[in-house]
C-alpha beads as a LAMMPS data file, in Angstrom:
LAMMPS data file: protein, C-alpha beads

239 atoms
238 bonds

1 atom types
1 bond types

-500.0 500.0 xlo xhi
-500.0 500.0 ylo yhi
-500.0 500.0 zlo zhi

Masses

1 110.0

Atoms # bond

1 1 1 -323.111 2.133 142.470
2 1 1 -320.771 5.028 141.765
3 1 1 -321.709 7.153 138.759
4 1 1 -318.660 7.234 136.547
5 1 1 -317.345 6.262 133.129
6 1 1 -319.867 4.862 130.639
7 1 1 -322.589 4.049 133.189
8 1 1 -325.987 4.724 131.575
9 1 1 -328.730 5.802 133.963
10 1 1 -332.452 5.240 133.300
11 1 1 -333.997 7.331 130.511
12 1 1 -336.362 7.064 127.588
13 1 1 -334.045 6.781 124.599
14 1 1 -335.149 7.089 121.000
15 1 1 -333.225 6.874 117.728
16 1 1 -334.175 9.917 115.674
17 1 1 -333.603 11.391 112.226
18 1 1 -333.307 15.084 111.402
19 1 1 -334.221 16.467 107.979
20 1 1 -332.232 19.480 106.774
21 1 1 -333.399 22.276 104.504
22 1 1 -330.994 20.983 101.827
23 1 1 -332.631 17.531 101.900
24 1 1 -330.174 15.548 104.006
25 1 1 -331.050 13.051 106.727
26 1 1 -328.974 13.234 109.902
27 1 1 -328.997 10.423 112.447
28 1 1 -329.191 10.972 116.176
29 1 1 -330.652 10.070 119.556
30 1 1 -333.023 11.775 121.970
31 1 1 -332.778 10.920 125.674
32 1 1 -335.595 12.016 128.004
33 1 1 -336.211 11.616 131.742
34 1 1 -337.626 8.155 132.364
35 1 1 -340.844 9.081 134.146
36 1 1 -341.753 12.719 133.506
37 1 1 -341.283 15.677 131.211
38 1 1 -337.918 17.440 130.964
39 1 1 -337.454 20.928 132.376
40 1 1 -334.958 21.980 129.683
41 1 1 -333.202 20.606 126.616
42 1 1 -329.587 20.288 125.504
43 1 1 -329.141 20.358 121.727
44 1 1 -325.578 19.105 121.433
45 1 1 -323.043 19.987 118.732
46 1 1 -320.068 17.640 118.599
47 1 1 -316.334 18.250 118.037
48 1 1 -314.640 18.310 114.629
49 1 1 -315.583 15.183 112.657
50 1 1 -312.350 15.225 110.665
51 1 1 -310.508 14.868 113.999
52 1 1 -312.725 12.092 115.353
53 1 1 -315.620 14.125 116.743
54 1 1 -319.130 12.675 116.587
55 1 1 -322.329 12.399 118.602
56 1 1 -320.655 9.878 120.938
57 1 1 -317.737 12.132 121.892
58 1 1 -317.438 11.325 125.550
59 1 1 -318.783 14.441 127.280
60 1 1 -321.865 14.464 125.057
61 1 1 -322.391 10.716 125.495
62 1 1 -322.110 11.049 129.272
63 1 1 -324.470 14.031 129.300
64 1 1 -327.058 11.851 127.544
65 1 1 -326.303 8.914 129.836
66 1 1 -326.626 10.852 133.097
67 1 1 -328.471 14.155 132.872
68 1 1 -331.979 12.941 132.010
69 1 1 -331.930 11.038 135.312
70 1 1 -329.851 13.427 137.410
71 1 1 -331.112 16.811 136.210
72 1 1 -334.427 16.243 134.380
73 1 1 -332.915 17.317 131.061
74 1 1 -333.660 16.195 127.530
75 1 1 -330.442 15.559 125.587
76 1 1 -330.465 15.550 121.800
77 1 1 -327.336 14.261 120.069
78 1 1 -326.775 13.853 116.349
79 1 1 -324.070 13.409 113.743
80 1 1 -323.530 16.452 111.556
81 1 1 -323.419 15.891 107.813
82 1 1 -321.054 13.169 106.672
83 1 1 -320.283 12.049 110.229
84 1 1 -320.360 8.396 111.352
85 1 1 -320.936 6.819 114.762
86 1 1 -322.376 3.482 115.942
87 1 1 -325.812 5.084 115.439
88 1 1 -325.065 5.392 111.710
89 1 1 -323.827 7.877 109.134
90 1 1 -325.505 11.185 108.386
91 1 1 -326.030 12.091 104.744
92 1 1 -323.812 14.590 102.989
93 1 1 -320.206 15.600 103.505
94 1 1 -318.325 17.751 105.994
95 1 1 -318.412 21.379 104.853
96 1 1 -316.024 23.044 107.254
97 1 1 -318.807 24.669 109.257
98 1 1 -320.646 26.355 106.364
99 1 1 -323.509 24.067 105.282
100 1 1 -323.569 22.768 108.865
101 1 1 -325.791 25.786 109.562
102 1 1 -328.600 23.652 108.120
103 1 1 -327.745 20.871 110.580
104 1 1 -328.051 23.246 113.533
105 1 1 -331.372 24.490 112.188
106 1 1 -332.691 20.943 111.739
107 1 1 -331.838 20.060 115.345
108 1 1 -333.451 23.174 116.815
109 1 1 -336.503 22.679 114.586
110 1 1 -336.808 19.083 115.791
111 1 1 -336.727 20.229 119.428
112 1 1 -339.438 22.792 118.730
113 1 1 -341.628 20.353 116.790
114 1 1 -341.390 17.841 119.616
115 1 1 -342.322 20.489 122.176
116 1 1 -339.035 20.124 124.071
117 1 1 -338.679 22.966 126.587
118 1 1 -336.000 25.664 126.835
119 1 1 -333.474 24.456 124.226
120 1 1 -329.848 25.311 124.947
121 1 1 -327.117 24.784 122.365
122 1 1 -324.263 22.823 123.928
123 1 1 -321.215 22.942 121.672
124 1 1 -317.838 21.344 122.186
125 1 1 -314.799 22.545 120.210
126 1 1 -315.981 22.643 116.556
127 1 1 -319.513 22.553 117.927
128 1 1 -318.894 25.888 119.679
129 1 1 -318.135 27.462 116.307
130 1 1 -321.522 26.304 115.005
131 1 1 -323.273 27.628 118.115
132 1 1 -321.581 31.022 117.848
133 1 1 -322.037 31.399 114.095
134 1 1 -325.634 30.207 113.803
135 1 1 -327.251 30.131 117.247
136 1 1 -328.489 33.731 117.062
137 1 1 -330.794 32.730 114.205
138 1 1 -332.800 30.477 116.496
139 1 1 -334.972 30.835 119.563
140 1 1 -332.670 29.241 122.128
141 1 1 -332.545 29.756 125.874
142 1 1 -328.760 30.021 125.886
143 1 1 -325.504 28.584 124.574
144 1 1 -322.816 26.667 126.422
145 1 1 -319.370 26.521 124.848
146 1 1 -316.894 23.809 125.887
147 1 1 -313.274 24.386 124.819
148 1 1 -314.014 27.007 122.135
149 1 1 -311.085 27.251 119.674
150 1 1 -312.460 30.351 117.881
151 1 1 -310.954 29.225 114.588
152 1 1 -314.085 29.708 112.462
153 1 1 -316.275 32.135 114.403
154 1 1 -315.125 35.650 113.565
155 1 1 -314.759 38.529 116.003
156 1 1 -317.852 40.107 114.471
157 1 1 -319.866 36.904 114.900
158 1 1 -318.810 36.707 118.538
159 1 1 -319.545 40.383 119.204
160 1 1 -323.000 40.066 117.610
161 1 1 -324.154 38.148 120.689
162 1 1 -323.965 41.473 122.561
163 1 1 -327.113 42.436 120.655
164 1 1 -329.035 39.652 122.414
165 1 1 -329.942 38.876 126.004
166 1 1 -329.076 35.208 125.479
167 1 1 -326.816 33.725 128.180
168 1 1 -323.417 32.677 126.851
169 1 1 -321.549 30.262 129.144
170 1 1 -317.916 29.595 128.186
171 1 1 -315.863 26.793 129.768
172 1 1 -312.162 27.124 129.007
173 1 1 -309.679 24.515 130.265
174 1 1 -306.544 25.861 131.930
175 1 1 -304.347 23.848 129.564
176 1 1 -306.416 24.105 126.387
177 1 1 -304.449 23.440 123.199
178 1 1 -306.146 26.211 121.223
179 1 1 -307.442 29.028 123.434
180 1 1 -306.109 29.913 126.879
181 1 1 -308.356 31.373 129.577
182 1 1 -306.621 34.756 129.344
183 1 1 -307.026 34.905 125.561
184 1 1 -310.636 33.742 125.907
185 1 1 -311.370 36.575 128.329
186 1 1 -310.068 39.044 125.771
187 1 1 -311.935 37.573 122.828
188 1 1 -315.264 37.159 124.634
189 1 1 -315.088 40.590 126.296
190 1 1 -317.323 41.922 123.507
191 1 1 -320.293 39.982 124.970
192 1 1 -321.418 41.701 128.208
193 1 1 -323.586 38.764 129.316
194 1 1 -320.910 36.119 128.709
195 1 1 -319.834 34.093 131.745
196 1 1 -316.340 32.703 131.323
197 1 1 -315.321 29.813 133.574
198 1 1 -311.647 28.881 133.605
199 1 1 -311.352 25.248 134.706
200 1 1 -308.208 24.557 136.703
201 1 1 -306.281 21.541 135.445
202 1 1 -308.592 21.077 132.459
203 1 1 -307.526 20.136 128.945
204 1 1 -309.303 20.458 125.606
205 1 1 -310.693 16.914 125.663
206 1 1 -311.848 16.971 129.320
207 1 1 -310.367 13.531 129.995
208 1 1 -311.022 11.861 133.355
209 1 1 -313.981 11.517 135.679
210 1 1 -313.173 14.650 137.686
211 1 1 -313.213 16.772 134.532
212 1 1 -316.401 15.088 133.301
213 1 1 -318.165 15.837 136.575
214 1 1 -316.972 19.438 136.538
215 1 1 -318.257 19.993 133.003
216 1 1 -321.620 18.334 133.670
217 1 1 -321.985 20.342 136.887
218 1 1 -321.371 23.629 135.058
219 1 1 -323.888 22.645 132.367
220 1 1 -326.545 21.919 134.985
221 1 1 -325.663 25.105 136.901
222 1 1 -326.604 27.053 133.783
223 1 1 -329.651 25.075 132.670
224 1 1 -331.283 23.672 135.827
225 1 1 -329.406 24.773 138.949
226 1 1 -332.122 23.344 141.212
227 1 1 -330.742 19.874 140.391
228 1 1 -327.386 20.610 142.024
229 1 1 -325.384 19.098 143.544
230 1 1 -325.346 16.199 141.112
231 1 1 -325.415 12.821 142.874
232 1 1 -322.330 10.645 142.584
233 1 1 -324.175 7.418 143.477
234 1 1 -327.118 5.643 141.845
235 1 1 -329.717 5.398 143.198
236 1 1 -329.038 8.776 144.807
237 1 1 -328.269 8.638 148.521
238 1 1 -330.884 10.508 150.579
239 1 1 -329.683 13.286 152.870

Bonds

1 1 1 2
2 1 2 3
3 1 3 4
4 1 4 5
5 1 5 6
6 1 6 7
7 1 7 8
8 1 8 9
9 1 9 10
10 1 10 11
11 1 11 12
12 1 12 13
13 1 13 14
14 1 14 15
15 1 15 16
16 1 16 17
17 1 17 18
18 1 18 19
19 1 19 20
20 1 20 21
21 1 21 22
22 1 22 23
23 1 23 24
24 1 24 25
25 1 25 26
26 1 26 27
27 1 27 28
28 1 28 29
29 1 29 30
30 1 30 31
31 1 31 32
32 1 32 33
33 1 33 34
34 1 34 35
35 1 35 36
36 1 36 37
37 1 37 38
38 1 38 39
39 1 39 40
40 1 40 41
41 1 41 42
42 1 42 43
43 1 43 44
44 1 44 45
45 1 45 46
46 1 46 47
47 1 47 48
48 1 48 49
49 1 49 50
50 1 50 51
51 1 51 52
52 1 52 53
53 1 53 54
54 1 54 55
55 1 55 56
56 1 56 57
57 1 57 58
58 1 58 59
59 1 59 60
60 1 60 61
61 1 61 62
62 1 62 63
63 1 63 64
64 1 64 65
65 1 65 66
66 1 66 67
67 1 67 68
68 1 68 69
69 1 69 70
70 1 70 71
71 1 71 72
72 1 72 73
73 1 73 74
74 1 74 75
75 1 75 76
76 1 76 77
77 1 77 78
78 1 78 79
79 1 79 80
80 1 80 81
81 1 81 82
82 1 82 83
83 1 83 84
84 1 84 85
85 1 85 86
86 1 86 87
87 1 87 88
88 1 88 89
89 1 89 90
90 1 90 91
91 1 91 92
92 1 92 93
93 1 93 94
94 1 94 95
95 1 95 96
96 1 96 97
97 1 97 98
98 1 98 99
99 1 99 100
100 1 100 101
101 1 101 102
102 1 102 103
103 1 103 104
104 1 104 105
105 1 105 106
106 1 106 107
107 1 107 108
108 1 108 109
109 1 109 110
110 1 110 111
111 1 111 112
112 1 112 113
113 1 113 114
114 1 114 115
115 1 115 116
116 1 116 117
117 1 117 118
118 1 118 119
119 1 119 120
120 1 120 121
121 1 121 122
122 1 122 123
123 1 123 124
124 1 124 125
125 1 125 126
126 1 126 127
127 1 127 128
128 1 128 129
129 1 129 130
130 1 130 131
131 1 131 132
132 1 132 133
133 1 133 134
134 1 134 135
135 1 135 136
136 1 136 137
137 1 137 138
138 1 138 139
139 1 139 140
140 1 140 141
141 1 141 142
142 1 142 143
143 1 143 144
144 1 144 145
145 1 145 146
146 1 146 147
147 1 147 148
148 1 148 149
149 1 149 150
150 1 150 151
151 1 151 152
152 1 152 153
153 1 153 154
154 1 154 155
155 1 155 156
156 1 156 157
157 1 157 158
158 1 158 159
159 1 159 160
160 1 160 161
161 1 161 162
162 1 162 163
163 1 163 164
164 1 164 165
165 1 165 166
166 1 166 167
167 1 167 168
168 1 168 169
169 1 169 170
170 1 170 171
171 1 171 172
172 1 172 173
173 1 173 174
174 1 174 175
175 1 175 176
176 1 176 177
177 1 177 178
178 1 178 179
179 1 179 180
180 1 180 181
181 1 181 182
182 1 182 183
183 1 183 184
184 1 184 185
185 1 185 186
186 1 186 187
187 1 187 188
188 1 188 189
189 1 189 190
190 1 190 191
191 1 191 192
192 1 192 193
193 1 193 194
194 1 194 195
195 1 195 196
196 1 196 197
197 1 197 198
198 1 198 199
199 1 199 200
200 1 200 201
201 1 201 202
202 1 202 203
203 1 203 204
204 1 204 205
205 1 205 206
206 1 206 207
207 1 207 208
208 1 208 209
209 1 209 210
210 1 210 211
211 1 211 212
212 1 212 213
213 1 213 214
214 1 214 215
215 1 215 216
216 1 216 217
217 1 217 218
218 1 218 219
219 1 219 220
220 1 220 221
221 1 221 222
222 1 222 223
223 1 223 224
224 1 224 225
225 1 225 226
226 1 226 227
227 1 227 228
228 1 228 229
229 1 229 230
230 1 230 231
231 1 231 232
232 1 232 233
233 1 233 234
234 1 234 235
235 1 235 236
236 1 236 237
237 1 237 238
238 1 238 239
């Protein structure tokens, strides 16, 4: 069958809970390859909860549905504080990106405690702000930023990544509502190791199967390029 839309490929899926340093419980899910260990891990940070973002925002849901099977990745999704999804509601209340630093820490700590390899922070929109503001405090293999608005992360917080060797992958849609590719190039120029990818025809929400496949392909290109090209049929068609 064609891999598209909400199709969920085989994986080991587990409901999880994260415990924050300020004593909140966050709900989430861990998806692992069905038959063997992952080669890398995506710790996902969802879009703005006050605008409908949550762990099931479609790119993150499709990453968890497809990439354990297609690219041998572990995908950890969770609701930040005060956020609700079908999985449940995380404790606490939205704090505009401030106390959410404890949520990021809890997710990275969980990945480490479970022995998950090579954790990358994968942020989308509001989630990119959390990755930029707090990711340097953690031992992560890299960060991937989808549609970064740069509303909360300051110029100094962005530039501080120049003091690391951590890969910074930035996907900016051509028709983004908040940050154009040209403006993104200017604002990320302070990070020498940043790779900025302008996605032709893309919009902030990455709607449509072609945009989903492009985003997932760029994620895998950064994290496990040996898995490319991603199959479009399941089971995969042999060459």
